[in-house]
mmCIF file as Biopython writes it, N, C-alpha, C and O atoms, coordinates in Angstrom:
data_model
#
loop_
_atom_site.group_PDB
_atom_site.id
_atom_site.type_symbol
_atom_site.label_atom_id
_atom_site.label_alt_id
_atom_site.label_comp_id
_atom_site.label_asym_id
_atom_site.label_entity_id
_atom_site.label_seq_id
_atom_site.pdbx_PDB_ins_code
_atom_site.Cartn_x
_atom_site.Cartn_y
_atom_site.Cartn_z
_atom_site.occupancy
_atom_site.B_iso_or_equiv
_atom_site.auth_seq_id
_atom_site.auth_asym_id
_atom_site.pdbx_PDB_model_num
ATOM 1   N N  . MET A ? 1  ? 8.647   -24.700 -12.693 1.0 0.0 1  A 1 
ATOM 2   C CA . MET A ? 1  ? 8.086   -23.391 -12.744 1.0 0.0 1  A 1 
ATOM 3   C C  . MET A ? 1  ? 7.147   -23.203 -13.925 1.0 0.0 1  A 1 
ATOM 4   O O  . MET A ? 1  ? 6.670   -22.097 -14.180 1.0 0.0 1  A 1 
ATOM 5   N N  . HIS A ? 2  ? 6.898   -24.235 -14.610 1.0 0.0 2  A 1 
ATOM 6   C CA . HIS A ? 2  ? 6.025   -24.137 -15.767 1.0 0.0 2  A 1 
ATOM 7   C C  . HIS A ? 2  ? 4.596   -23.893 -15.320 1.0 0.0 2  A 1 
ATOM 8   O O  . HIS A ? 2  ? 4.071   -24.596 -14.456 1.0 0.0 2  A 1 
ATOM 9   N N  . GLY A ? 3  ? 3.970   -22.881 -15.924 1.0 0.0 3  A 1 
ATOM 10  C CA . GLY A ? 3  ? 2.581   -22.607 -15.630 1.0 0.0 3  A 1 
ATOM 11  C C  . GLY A ? 3  ? 2.346   -21.737 -14.406 1.0 0.0 3  A 1 
ATOM 12  O O  . GLY A ? 3  ? 1.231   -21.261 -14.194 1.0 0.0 3  A 1 
ATOM 13  N N  . ARG A ? 4  ? 3.386   -21.518 -13.591 1.0 0.0 4  A 1 
ATOM 14  C CA . ARG A ? 4  ? 3.204   -20.667 -12.407 1.0 0.0 4  A 1 
ATOM 15  C C  . ARG A ? 4  ? 3.562   -19.241 -12.743 1.0 0.0 4  A 1 
ATOM 16  O O  . ARG A ? 4  ? 4.550   -18.975 -13.427 1.0 0.0 4  A 1 
ATOM 17  N N  . ARG A ? 5  ? 2.754   -18.333 -12.259 1.0 0.0 5  A 1 
ATOM 18  C CA . ARG A ? 5  ? 3.026   -16.915 -12.468 1.0 0.0 5  A 1 
ATOM 19  C C  . ARG A ? 5  ? 3.628   -16.351 -11.199 1.0 0.0 5  A 1 
ATOM 20  O O  . ARG A ? 5  ? 3.129   -16.592 -10.100 1.0 0.0 5  A 1 
ATOM 21  N N  . VAL A ? 6  ? 4.684   -15.612 -11.354 1.0 0.0 6  A 1 
ATOM 22  C CA . VAL A ? 6  ? 5.359   -15.000 -10.225 1.0 0.0 6  A 1 
ATOM 23  C C  . VAL A ? 6  ? 4.932   -13.545 -10.161 1.0 0.0 6  A 1 
ATOM 24  O O  . VAL A ? 6  ? 4.995   -12.819 -11.153 1.0 0.0 6  A 1 
ATOM 25  N N  . ALA A ? 7  ? 4.496   -13.131 -8.981  1.0 0.0 7  A 1 
ATOM 26  C CA . ALA A ? 7  ? 4.071   -11.744 -8.814  1.0 0.0 7  A 1 
ATOM 27  C C  . ALA A ? 7  ? 5.280   -10.829 -8.906  1.0 0.0 7  A 1 
ATOM 28  O O  . ALA A ? 7  ? 6.341   -11.152 -8.372  1.0 0.0 7  A 1 
ATOM 29  N N  . PRO A ? 8  ? 5.137   -9.694  -9.573  1.0 0.0 8  A 1 
ATOM 30  C CA . PRO A ? 8  ? 6.249   -8.757  -9.665  1.0 0.0 8  A 1 
ATOM 31  C C  . PRO A ? 8  ? 6.537   -8.131  -8.306  1.0 0.0 8  A 1 
ATOM 32  O O  . PRO A ? 8  ? 5.654   -8.038  -7.454  1.0 0.0 8  A 1 
ATOM 33  N N  . PHE A ? 9  ? 7.782   -7.704  -8.112  1.0 0.0 9  A 1 
ATOM 34  C CA . PHE A ? 9  ? 8.165   -7.061  -6.857  1.0 0.0 9  A 1 
ATOM 35  C C  . PHE A ? 9  ? 7.408   -5.752  -6.713  1.0 0.0 9  A 1 
ATOM 36  O O  . PHE A ? 9  ? 7.339   -4.953  -7.647  1.0 0.0 9  A 1 
ATOM 37  N N  . VAL A ? 10 ? 6.839   -5.541  -5.529  1.0 0.0 10 A 1 
ATOM 38  C CA . VAL A ? 10 ? 6.100   -4.319  -5.249  1.0 0.0 10 A 1 
ATOM 39  C C  . VAL A ? 10 ? 6.761   -3.628  -4.066  1.0 0.0 10 A 1 
ATOM 40  O O  . VAL A ? 10 ? 6.908   -4.221  -2.997  1.0 0.0 10 A 1 
ATOM 41  N N  . ASN A ? 11 ? 7.157   -2.387  -4.255  1.0 0.0 11 A 1 
ATOM 42  C CA . ASN A ? 11 ? 7.735   -1.618  -3.163  1.0 0.0 11 A 1 
ATOM 43  C C  . ASN A ? 11 ? 6.594   -0.908  -2.437  1.0 0.0 11 A 1 
ATOM 44  O O  . ASN A ? 11 ? 6.046   0.076   -2.933  1.0 0.0 11 A 1 
ATOM 45  N N  . HIS A ? 12 ? 6.250   -1.415  -1.270  1.0 0.0 12 A 1 
ATOM 46  C CA . HIS A ? 12 ? 5.118   -0.878  -0.526  1.0 0.0 12 A 1 
ATOM 47  C C  . HIS A ? 12 ? 5.389   0.537   -0.032  1.0 0.0 12 A 1 
ATOM 48  O O  . HIS A ? 12 ? 4.461   1.336   0.091   1.0 0.0 12 A 1 
ATOM 49  N N  . TYR A ? 13 ? 6.626   0.852   0.248   1.0 0.0 13 A 1 
ATOM 50  C CA . TYR A ? 13 ? 6.963   2.209   0.687   1.0 0.0 13 A 1 
ATOM 51  C C  . TYR A ? 13 ? 6.690   3.216   -0.428  1.0 0.0 13 A 1 
ATOM 52  O O  . TYR A ? 13 ? 6.174   4.305   -0.178  1.0 0.0 13 A 1 
ATOM 53  N N  . THR A ? 14 ? 7.039   2.846   -1.654  1.0 0.0 14 A 1 
ATOM 54  C CA . THR A ? 14 ? 6.793   3.732   -2.791  1.0 0.0 14 A 1 
ATOM 55  C C  . THR A ? 14 ? 5.301   3.936   -3.004  1.0 0.0 14 A 1 
ATOM 56  O O  . THR A ? 14 ? 4.862   5.042   -3.321  1.0 0.0 14 A 1 
ATOM 57  N N  . GLN A ? 15 ? 4.525   2.883   -2.833  1.0 0.0 15 A 1 
ATOM 58  C CA . GLN A ? 15 ? 3.081   3.010   -3.012  1.0 0.0 15 A 1 
ATOM 59  C C  . GLN A ? 15 ? 2.476   3.975   -2.000  1.0 0.0 15 A 1 
ATOM 60  O O  . GLN A ? 15 ? 1.505   4.669   -2.301  1.0 0.0 15 A 1 
ATOM 61  N N  . LEU A ? 16 ? 3.050   4.019   -0.804  1.0 0.0 16 A 1 
ATOM 62  C CA . LEU A ? 16 ? 2.542   4.933   0.215   1.0 0.0 16 A 1 
ATOM 63  C C  . LEU A ? 16 ? 3.203   6.301   0.130   1.0 0.0 16 A 1 
ATOM 64  O O  . LEU A ? 16 ? 2.757   7.245   0.783   1.0 0.0 16 A 1 
ATOM 65  N N  . GLY A ? 17 ? 4.256   6.420   -0.662  1.0 0.0 17 A 1 
ATOM 66  C CA . GLY A ? 17 ? 4.933   7.696   -0.823  1.0 0.0 17 A 1 
ATOM 67  C C  . GLY A ? 17 ? 5.814   8.062   0.355   1.0 0.0 17 A 1 
ATOM 68  O O  . GLY A ? 17 ? 5.995   9.246   0.639   1.0 0.0 17 A 1 
ATOM 69  N N  . VAL A ? 18 ? 6.368   7.073   1.051   1.0 0.0 18 A 1 
ATOM 70  C CA . VAL A ? 18 ? 7.248   7.320   2.192   1.0 0.0 18 A 1 
ATOM 71  C C  . VAL A ? 18 ? 8.555   6.564   1.978   1.0 0.0 18 A 1 
ATOM 72  O O  . VAL A ? 18 ? 8.634   5.668   1.138   1.0 0.0 18 A 1 
ATOM 73  N N  . SER A ? 19 ? 9.572   6.932   2.742   1.0 0.0 19 A 1 
ATOM 74  C CA . SER A ? 19 ? 10.850  6.223   2.650   1.0 0.0 19 A 1 
ATOM 75  C C  . SER A ? 19 ? 10.822  5.007   3.564   1.0 0.0 19 A 1 
ATOM 76  O O  . SER A ? 19 ? 9.947   4.880   4.420   1.0 0.0 19 A 1 
ATOM 77  N N  . SER A ? 20 ? 11.782  4.122   3.377   1.0 0.0 20 A 1 
ATOM 78  C CA . SER A ? 20 ? 11.847  2.930   4.215   1.0 0.0 20 A 1 
ATOM 79  C C  . SER A ? 20 ? 12.264  3.270   5.639   1.0 0.0 20 A 1 
ATOM 80  O O  . SER A ? 20 ? 12.136  2.441   6.540   1.0 0.0 20 A 1 
ATOM 81  N N  . ALA A ? 21 ? 12.760  4.481   5.845   1.0 0.0 21 A 1 
ATOM 82  C CA . ALA A ? 21 ? 13.146  4.924   7.191   1.0 0.0 21 A 1 
ATOM 83  C C  . ALA A ? 21 ? 12.013  5.688   7.882   1.0 0.0 21 A 1 
ATOM 84  O O  . ALA A ? 21 ? 12.218  6.239   8.964   1.0 0.0 21 A 1 
ATOM 85  N N  . ALA A ? 22 ? 10.838  5.730   7.282   1.0 0.0 22 A 1 
ATOM 86  C CA . ALA A ? 22 ? 9.716   6.485   7.840   1.0 0.0 22 A 1 
ATOM 87  C C  . ALA A ? 22 ? 9.254   5.887   9.165   1.0 0.0 22 A 1 
ATOM 88  O O  . ALA A ? 22 ? 9.313   4.675   9.375   1.0 0.0 22 A 1 
ATOM 89  N N  . THR A ? 23 ? 8.798   6.760   10.046  1.0 0.0 23 A 1 
ATOM 90  C CA . THR A ? 23 ? 8.254   6.304   11.325  1.0 0.0 23 A 1 
ATOM 91  C C  . THR A ? 23 ? 6.853   5.764   11.101  1.0 0.0 23 A 1 
ATOM 92  O O  . THR A ? 23 ? 6.251   5.989   10.051  1.0 0.0 23 A 1 
ATOM 93  N N  . ILE A ? 24 ? 6.338   5.051   12.090  1.0 0.0 24 A 1 
ATOM 94  C CA . ILE A ? 24 ? 4.985   4.506   11.990  1.0 0.0 24 A 1 
ATOM 95  C C  . ILE A ? 24 ? 3.960   5.636   11.864  1.0 0.0 24 A 1 
ATOM 96  O O  . ILE A ? 24 ? 2.938   5.472   11.197  1.0 0.0 24 A 1 
ATOM 97  N N  . GLU A ? 25 ? 4.221   6.761   12.489  1.0 0.0 25 A 1 
ATOM 98  C CA . GLU A ? 25 ? 3.301   7.912   12.374  1.0 0.0 25 A 1 
ATOM 99  C C  . GLU A ? 25 ? 3.293   8.470   10.954  1.0 0.0 25 A 1 
ATOM 100 O O  . GLU A ? 25 ? 2.233   8.817   10.435  1.0 0.0 25 A 1 
ATOM 101 N N  . GLU A ? 26 ? 4.456   8.560   10.324  1.0 0.0 26 A 1 
ATOM 102 C CA . GLU A ? 26 ? 4.530   9.041   8.942   1.0 0.0 26 A 1 
ATOM 103 C C  . GLU A ? 26 ? 3.825   8.073   8.004   1.0 0.0 26 A 1 
ATOM 104 O O  . GLU A ? 26 ? 3.145   8.494   7.068   1.0 0.0 26 A 1 
ATOM 105 N N  . ILE A ? 27 ? 3.984   6.793   8.249   1.0 0.0 27 A 1 
ATOM 106 C CA . ILE A ? 27 ? 3.320   5.775   7.429   1.0 0.0 27 A 1 
ATOM 107 C C  . ILE A ? 27 ? 1.806   5.867   7.596   1.0 0.0 27 A 1 
ATOM 108 O O  . ILE A ? 27 ? 1.062   5.831   6.616   1.0 0.0 27 A 1 
ATOM 109 N N  . ARG A ? 28 ? 1.361   5.986   8.838   1.0 0.0 28 A 1 
ATOM 110 C CA . ARG A ? 28 ? -0.073  6.083   9.112   1.0 0.0 28 A 1 
ATOM 111 C C  . ARG A ? 28 ? -0.674  7.333   8.461   1.0 0.0 28 A 1 
ATOM 112 O O  . ARG A ? 28 ? -1.760  7.276   7.883   1.0 0.0 28 A 1 
ATOM 113 N N  . ARG A ? 29 ? 0.032   8.456   8.557   1.0 0.0 29 A 1 
ATOM 114 C CA . ARG A ? 29 ? -0.457  9.709   7.977   1.0 0.0 29 A 1 
ATOM 115 C C  . ARG A ? 29 ? -0.563  9.587   6.458   1.0 0.0 29 A 1 
ATOM 116 O O  . ARG A ? 29 ? -1.562  10.003  5.872   1.0 0.0 29 A 1 
ATOM 117 N N  . ALA A ? 30 ? 0.456   9.020   5.819   1.0 0.0 30 A 1 
ATOM 118 C CA . ALA A ? 30 ? 0.442   8.844   4.363   1.0 0.0 30 A 1 
ATOM 119 C C  . ALA A ? 30 ? -0.703  7.919   3.943   1.0 0.0 30 A 1 
ATOM 120 O O  . ALA A ? 30 ? -1.390  8.176   2.955   1.0 0.0 30 A 1 
ATOM 121 N N  . TYR A ? 31 ? -0.898  6.844   4.704   1.0 0.0 31 A 1 
ATOM 122 C CA . TYR A ? 31 ? -1.977  5.907   4.378   1.0 0.0 31 A 1 
ATOM 123 C C  . TYR A ? 31 ? -3.341  6.593   4.472   1.0 0.0 31 A 1 
ATOM 124 O O  . TYR A ? 31 ? -4.178  6.431   3.585   1.0 0.0 31 A 1 
ATOM 125 N N  . ARG A ? 32 ? -3.561  7.339   5.518   1.0 0.0 32 A 1 
ATOM 126 C CA . ARG A ? 32 ? -4.867  7.992   5.694   1.0 0.0 32 A 1 
ATOM 127 C C  . ARG A ? 32 ? -5.160  8.976   4.577   1.0 0.0 32 A 1 
ATOM 128 O O  . ARG A ? 32 ? -6.290  9.048   4.093   1.0 0.0 32 A 1 
ATOM 129 N N  . ILE A ? 33 ? -4.166  9.725   4.170   1.0 0.0 33 A 1 
ATOM 130 C CA . ILE A ? 33 ? -4.358  10.685  3.075   1.0 0.0 33 A 1 
ATOM 131 C C  . ILE A ? 33 ? -4.707  9.957   1.781   1.0 0.0 33 A 1 
ATOM 132 O O  . ILE A ? 33 ? -5.657  10.330  1.092   1.0 0.0 33 A 1 
ATOM 133 N N  . LEU A ? 34 ? -3.939  8.919   1.453   1.0 0.0 34 A 1 
ATOM 134 C CA . LEU A ? 34 ? -4.182  8.180   0.214   1.0 0.0 34 A 1 
ATOM 135 C C  . LEU A ? 34 ? -5.483  7.387   0.265   1.0 0.0 34 A 1 
ATOM 136 O O  . LEU A ? 34 ? -6.203  7.312   -0.731  1.0 0.0 34 A 1 
ATOM 137 N N  . ALA A ? 35 ? -5.787  6.799   1.414   1.0 0.0 35 A 1 
ATOM 138 C CA . ALA A ? 35 ? -7.033  6.031   1.540   1.0 0.0 35 A 1 
ATOM 139 C C  . ALA A ? 35 ? -8.246  6.937   1.361   1.0 0.0 35 A 1 
ATOM 140 O O  . ALA A ? 35 ? -9.230  6.545   0.734   1.0 0.0 35 A 1 
ATOM 141 N N  . ARG A ? 36 ? -8.178  8.126   1.902   1.0 0.0 36 A 1 
ATOM 142 C CA . ARG A ? 36 ? -9.278  9.076   1.747   1.0 0.0 36 A 1 
ATOM 143 C C  . ARG A ? 36 ? -9.414  9.493   0.284   1.0 0.0 36 A 1 
ATOM 144 O O  . ARG A ? 36 ? -10.526 9.630   -0.225  1.0 0.0 36 A 1 
ATOM 145 N N  . ARG A ? 37 ? -8.293  9.692   -0.381  1.0 0.0 37 A 1 
ATOM 146 C CA . ARG A ? 37 ? -8.310  10.139  -1.776  1.0 0.0 37 A 1 
ATOM 147 C C  . ARG A ? 37 ? -8.852  9.056   -2.710  1.0 0.0 37 A 1 
ATOM 148 O O  . ARG A ? 37 ? -9.600  9.370   -3.637  1.0 0.0 37 A 1 
ATOM 149 N N  . TYR A ? 38 ? -8.494  7.792   -2.489  1.0 0.0 38 A 1 
ATOM 150 C CA . TYR A ? 38 ? -8.837  6.728   -3.424  1.0 0.0 38 A 1 
ATOM 151 C C  . TYR A ? 38 ? -9.950  5.803   -2.946  1.0 0.0 38 A 1 
ATOM 152 O O  . TYR A ? 38 ? -10.223 4.796   -3.599  1.0 0.0 38 A 1 
ATOM 153 N N  . HIS A ? 39 ? -10.592 6.110   -1.838  1.0 0.0 39 A 1 
ATOM 154 C CA . HIS A ? 39 ? -11.658 5.236   -1.334  1.0 0.0 39 A 1 
ATOM 155 C C  . HIS A ? 39 ? -12.790 5.162   -2.359  1.0 0.0 39 A 1 
ATOM 156 O O  . HIS A ? 39 ? -13.219 6.192   -2.879  1.0 0.0 39 A 1 
ATOM 157 N N  . PRO A ? 40 ? -13.277 3.958   -2.654  1.0 0.0 40 A 1 
ATOM 158 C CA . PRO A ? 40 ? -14.318 3.798   -3.674  1.0 0.0 40 A 1 
ATOM 159 C C  . PRO A ? 40 ? -15.605 4.577   -3.396  1.0 0.0 40 A 1 
ATOM 160 O O  . PRO A ? 40 ? -16.305 4.948   -4.338  1.0 0.0 40 A 1 
ATOM 161 N N  . ASP A ? 41 ? -15.932 4.832   -2.132  1.0 0.0 41 A 1 
ATOM 162 C CA . ASP A ? 41 ? -17.138 5.602   -1.832  1.0 0.0 41 A 1 
ATOM 163 C C  . ASP A ? 41 ? -16.967 7.076   -2.186  1.0 0.0 41 A 1 
ATOM 164 O O  . ASP A ? 41 ? -17.940 7.753   -2.519  1.0 0.0 41 A 1 
ATOM 165 N N  . VAL A ? 42 ? -15.744 7.570   -2.115  1.0 0.0 42 A 1 
ATOM 166 C CA . VAL A ? 42 ? -15.466 8.978   -2.408  1.0 0.0 42 A 1 
ATOM 167 C C  . VAL A ? 42 ? -15.149 9.176   -3.878  1.0 0.0 42 A 1 
ATOM 168 O O  . VAL A ? 42 ? -15.544 10.177  -4.477  1.0 0.0 42 A 1 
ATOM 169 N N  . ASN A ? 43 ? -14.440 8.227   -4.456  1.0 0.0 43 A 1 
ATOM 170 C CA . ASN A ? 43 ? -13.969 8.334   -5.832  1.0 0.0 43 A 1 
ATOM 171 C C  . ASN A ? 43 ? -14.349 7.063   -6.585  1.0 0.0 43 A 1 
ATOM 172 O O  . ASN A ? 43 ? -13.514 6.172   -6.741  1.0 0.0 43 A 1 
ATOM 173 N N  . PRO A ? 44 ? -15.604 6.960   -7.057  1.0 0.0 44 A 1 
ATOM 174 C CA . PRO A ? 44 ? -16.039 5.725   -7.703  1.0 0.0 44 A 1 
ATOM 175 C C  . PRO A ? 44 ? -15.275 5.447   -8.998  1.0 0.0 44 A 1 
ATOM 176 O O  . PRO A ? 44 ? -14.852 6.362   -9.704  1.0 0.0 44 A 1 
ATOM 177 N N  . GLY A ? 45 ? -15.116 4.185   -9.276  1.0 0.0 45 A 1 
ATOM 178 C CA . GLY A ? 45 ? -14.432 3.771   -10.508 1.0 0.0 45 A 1 
ATOM 179 C C  . GLY A ? 45 ? -13.515 2.598   -10.229 1.0 0.0 45 A 1 
ATOM 180 O O  . GLY A ? 45 ? -13.012 2.433   -9.118  1.0 0.0 45 A 1 
ATOM 181 N N  . ALA A ? 46 ? -13.307 1.794   -11.244 1.0 0.0 46 A 1 
ATOM 182 C CA . ALA A ? 46 ? -12.492 0.592   -11.086 1.0 0.0 46 A 1 
ATOM 183 C C  . ALA A ? 46 ? -11.030 0.938   -10.803 1.0 0.0 46 A 1 
ATOM 184 O O  . ALA A ? 46 ? -10.368 0.241   -10.035 1.0 0.0 46 A 1 
ATOM 185 N N  . ALA A ? 47 ? -10.529 1.998   -11.411 1.0 0.0 47 A 1 
ATOM 186 C CA . ALA A ? 47 ? -9.123  2.363   -11.219 1.0 0.0 47 A 1 
ATOM 187 C C  . ALA A ? 47 ? -8.851  2.788   -9.780  1.0 0.0 47 A 1 
ATOM 188 O O  . ALA A ? 47 ? -7.845  2.388   -9.194  1.0 0.0 47 A 1 
ATOM 189 N N  . SER A ? 48 ? -9.737  3.591   -9.213  1.0 0.0 48 A 1 
ATOM 190 C CA . SER A ? 48 ? -9.518  4.042   -7.837  1.0 0.0 48 A 1 
ATOM 191 C C  . SER A ? 48 ? -9.717  2.897   -6.854  1.0 0.0 48 A 1 
ATOM 192 O O  . SER A ? 48 ? -9.051  2.856   -5.820  1.0 0.0 48 A 1 
ATOM 193 N N  . GLU A ? 49 ? -10.616 1.969   -7.154  1.0 0.0 49 A 1 
ATOM 194 C CA . GLU A ? 49 ? -10.817 0.816   -6.272  1.0 0.0 49 A 1 
ATOM 195 C C  . GLU A ? 49 ? -9.565  -0.057  -6.238  1.0 0.0 49 A 1 
ATOM 196 O O  . GLU A ? 49 ? -9.160  -0.528  -5.175  1.0 0.0 49 A 1 
ATOM 197 N N  . GLU A ? 50 ? -8.955  -0.269  -7.405  1.0 0.0 50 A 1 
ATOM 198 C CA . GLU A ? 50 ? -7.726  -1.073  -7.477  1.0 0.0 50 A 1 
ATOM 199 C C  . GLU A ? 50 ? -6.583  -0.362  -6.747  1.0 0.0 50 A 1 
ATOM 200 O O  . GLU A ? 50 ? -5.811  -1.000  -6.031  1.0 0.0 50 A 1 
ATOM 201 N N  . LYS A ? 51 ? -6.479  0.935   -6.925  1.0 0.0 51 A 1 
ATOM 202 C CA . LYS A ? 51 ? -5.442  1.718   -6.238  1.0 0.0 51 A 1 
ATOM 203 C C  . LYS A ? 51 ? -5.657  1.652   -4.727  1.0 0.0 51 A 1 
ATOM 204 O O  . LYS A ? 51 ? -4.692  1.516   -3.974  1.0 0.0 51 A 1 
ATOM 205 N N  . PHE A ? 52 ? -6.896  1.745   -4.278  1.0 0.0 52 A 1 
ATOM 206 C CA . PHE A ? 52 ? -7.206  1.664   -2.853  1.0 0.0 52 A 1 
ATOM 207 C C  . PHE A ? 52 ? -6.783  0.308   -2.281  1.0 0.0 52 A 1 
ATOM 208 O O  . PHE A ? 52 ? -6.237  0.240   -1.180  1.0 0.0 52 A 1 
ATOM 209 N N  . LYS A ? 53 ? -7.033  -0.758  -3.022  1.0 0.0 53 A 1 
ATOM 210 C CA . LYS A ? 53 ? -6.649  -2.098  -2.571  1.0 0.0 53 A 1 
ATOM 211 C C  . LYS A ? 53 ? -5.126  -2.213  -2.442  1.0 0.0 53 A 1 
ATOM 212 O O  . LYS A ? 53 ? -4.629  -2.798  -1.479  1.0 0.0 53 A 1 
ATOM 213 N N  . ARG A ? 54 ? -4.388  -1.660  -3.405  1.0 0.0 54 A 1 
ATOM 214 C CA . ARG A ? 54 ? -2.924  -1.708  -3.343  1.0 0.0 54 A 1 
ATOM 215 C C  . ARG A ? 54 ? -2.399  -0.892  -2.167  1.0 0.0 54 A 1 
ATOM 216 O O  . ARG A ? 54 ? -1.445  -1.302  -1.507  1.0 0.0 54 A 1 
ATOM 217 N N  . ILE A ? 55 ? -3.009  0.252   -1.902  1.0 0.0 55 A 1 
ATOM 218 C CA . ILE A ? 55 ? -2.597  1.093   -0.775  1.0 0.0 55 A 1 
ATOM 219 C C  . ILE A ? 55 ? -2.875  0.379   0.542   1.0 0.0 55 A 1 
ATOM 220 O O  . ILE A ? 55 ? -2.040  0.402   1.447   1.0 0.0 55 A 1 
ATOM 221 N N  . ALA A ? 56 ? -4.033  -0.250  0.656   1.0 0.0 56 A 1 
ATOM 222 C CA . ALA A ? 56 ? -4.388  -0.969  1.885   1.0 0.0 56 A 1 
ATOM 223 C C  . ALA A ? 56 ? -3.439  -2.138  2.124   1.0 0.0 56 A 1 
ATOM 224 O O  . ALA A ? 56 ? -3.036  -2.385  3.261   1.0 0.0 56 A 1 
ATOM 225 N N  . GLU A ? 57 ? -3.082  -2.854  1.073   1.0 0.0 57 A 1 
ATOM 226 C CA . GLU A ? 57 ? -2.135  -3.971  1.193   1.0 0.0 57 A 1 
ATOM 227 C C  . GLU A ? 57 ? -0.758  -3.457  1.617   1.0 0.0 57 A 1 
ATOM 228 O O  . GLU A ? 57 ? -0.106  -4.051  2.476   1.0 0.0 57 A 1 
ATOM 229 N N  . ALA A ? 58 ? -0.325  -2.365  1.016   1.0 0.0 58 A 1 
ATOM 230 C CA . ALA A ? 58 ? 0.976   -1.784  1.379   1.0 0.0 58 A 1 
ATOM 231 C C  . ALA A ? 58 ? 0.986   -1.369  2.841   1.0 0.0 58 A 1 
ATOM 232 O O  . ALA A ? 58 ? 1.964   -1.617  3.547   1.0 0.0 58 A 1 
ATOM 233 N N  . TYR A ? 59 ? -0.078  -0.748  3.299   1.0 0.0 59 A 1 
ATOM 234 C CA . TYR A ? 59 ? -0.148  -0.325  4.699   1.0 0.0 59 A 1 
ATOM 235 C C  . TYR A ? 59 ? -0.159  -1.533  5.636   1.0 0.0 59 A 1 
ATOM 236 O O  . TYR A ? 59 ? 0.483   -1.515  6.686   1.0 0.0 59 A 1 
ATOM 237 N N  . ARG A ? 60 ? -0.879  -2.566  5.259   1.0 0.0 60 A 1 
ATOM 238 C CA . ARG A ? 60 ? -0.947  -3.775  6.089   1.0 0.0 60 A 1 
ATOM 239 C C  . ARG A ? 60 ? 0.443   -4.384  6.259   1.0 0.0 60 A 1 
ATOM 240 O O  . ARG A ? 60 ? 0.797   -4.827  7.351   1.0 0.0 60 A 1 
ATOM 241 N N  . VAL A ? 61 ? 1.220   -4.406  5.197   1.0 0.0 61 A 1 
ATOM 242 C CA . VAL A ? 61 ? 2.556   -4.988  5.256   1.0 0.0 61 A 1 
ATOM 243 C C  . VAL A ? 61 ? 3.525   -4.079  6.010   1.0 0.0 61 A 1 
ATOM 244 O O  . VAL A ? 61 ? 4.257   -4.541  6.886   1.0 0.0 61 A 1 
ATOM 245 N N  . VAL A ? 62 ? 3.532   -2.801  5.675   1.0 0.0 62 A 1 
ATOM 246 C CA . VAL A ? 62 ? 4.516   -1.872  6.239   1.0 0.0 62 A 1 
ATOM 247 C C  . VAL A ? 62 ? 4.231   -1.538  7.699   1.0 0.0 62 A 1 
ATOM 248 O O  . VAL A ? 62 ? 5.162   -1.258  8.454   1.0 0.0 62 A 1 
ATOM 249 N N  . SER A ? 63 ? 2.980   -1.560  8.108   1.0 0.0 63 A 1 
ATOM 250 C CA . SER A ? 63 ? 2.654   -1.179  9.486   1.0 0.0 63 A 1 
ATOM 251 C C  . SER A ? 63 ? 2.896   -2.304  10.488  1.0 0.0 63 A 1 
ATOM 252 O O  . SER A ? 63 ? 2.903   -2.063  11.695  1.0 0.0 63 A 1 
ATOM 253 N N  . ASP A ? 64 ? 3.093   -3.533  9.999   1.0 0.0 64 A 1 
ATOM 254 C CA . ASP A ? 64 ? 3.358   -4.672  10.870  1.0 0.0 64 A 1 
ATOM 255 C C  . ASP A ? 64 ? 4.862   -4.773  11.112  1.0 0.0 64 A 1 
ATOM 256 O O  . ASP A ? 64 ? 5.613   -4.985  10.159  1.0 0.0 64 A 1 
ATOM 257 N N  . PRO A ? 65 ? 5.328   -4.629  12.352  1.0 0.0 65 A 1 
ATOM 258 C CA . PRO A ? 65 ? 6.772   -4.648  12.627  1.0 0.0 65 A 1 
ATOM 259 C C  . PRO A ? 65 ? 7.480   -5.920  12.151  1.0 0.0 65 A 1 
ATOM 260 O O  . PRO A ? 65 ? 8.615   -5.846  11.681  1.0 0.0 65 A 1 
ATOM 261 N N  . GLU A ? 66 ? 6.840   -7.067  12.262  1.0 0.0 66 A 1 
ATOM 262 C CA . GLU A ? 66 ? 7.456   -8.326  11.813  1.0 0.0 66 A 1 
ATOM 263 C C  . GLU A ? 66 ? 7.654   -8.329  10.295  1.0 0.0 66 A 1 
ATOM 264 O O  . GLU A ? 66 ? 8.723   -8.689  9.803   1.0 0.0 66 A 1 
ATOM 265 N N  . ARG A ? 67 ? 6.633   -7.932  9.572   1.0 0.0 67 A 1 
ATOM 266 C CA . ARG A ? 67 ? 6.728   -7.906  8.102   1.0 0.0 67 A 1 
ATOM 267 C C  . ARG A ? 67 ? 7.668   -6.810  7.635   1.0 0.0 67 A 1 
ATOM 268 O O  . ARG A ? 67 ? 8.347   -6.960  6.619   1.0 0.0 67 A 1 
ATOM 269 N N  . ARG A ? 68 ? 7.710   -5.713  8.370   1.0 0.0 68 A 1 
ATOM 270 C CA . ARG A ? 68 ? 8.573   -4.603  7.989   1.0 0.0 68 A 1 
ATOM 271 C C  . ARG A ? 68 ? 10.042  -5.007  8.058   1.0 0.0 68 A 1 
ATOM 272 O O  . ARG A ? 68 ? 10.837  -4.598  7.213   1.0 0.0 68 A 1 
ATOM 273 N N  . ARG A ? 69 ? 10.405  -5.803  9.055   1.0 0.0 69 A 1 
ATOM 274 C CA . ARG A ? 69 ? 11.780  -6.279  9.148   1.0 0.0 69 A 1 
ATOM 275 C C  . ARG A ? 69 ? 12.167  -7.165  7.978   1.0 0.0 69 A 1 
ATOM 276 O O  . ARG A ? 69 ? 13.312  -7.162  7.525   1.0 0.0 69 A 1 
ATOM 277 N N  . ALA A ? 70 ? 11.190  -7.923  7.497   1.0 0.0 70 A 1 
ATOM 278 C CA . ALA A ? 70 ? 11.461  -8.838  6.379   1.0 0.0 70 A 1 
ATOM 279 C C  . ALA A ? 70 ? 11.634  -8.025  5.111   1.0 0.0 70 A 1 
ATOM 280 O O  . ALA A ? 70 ? 11.871  -8.590  4.043   1.0 0.0 70 A 1 
#
């Protein structure tokens, strides 16, 4: 393990502001609200761009039924 960096645990549900028991509709609604708020075209800046990327990654993972089970 020398020299390898381990990514910290990221709770994708927390990033989207929903519980792990949320329905796909609740997840989609939360993602759309956050994506609109932090989209780089609407809110320019490095911080909002990074936040948008994290939100998009969380949605990609949580919205996929196979990944959600894992």
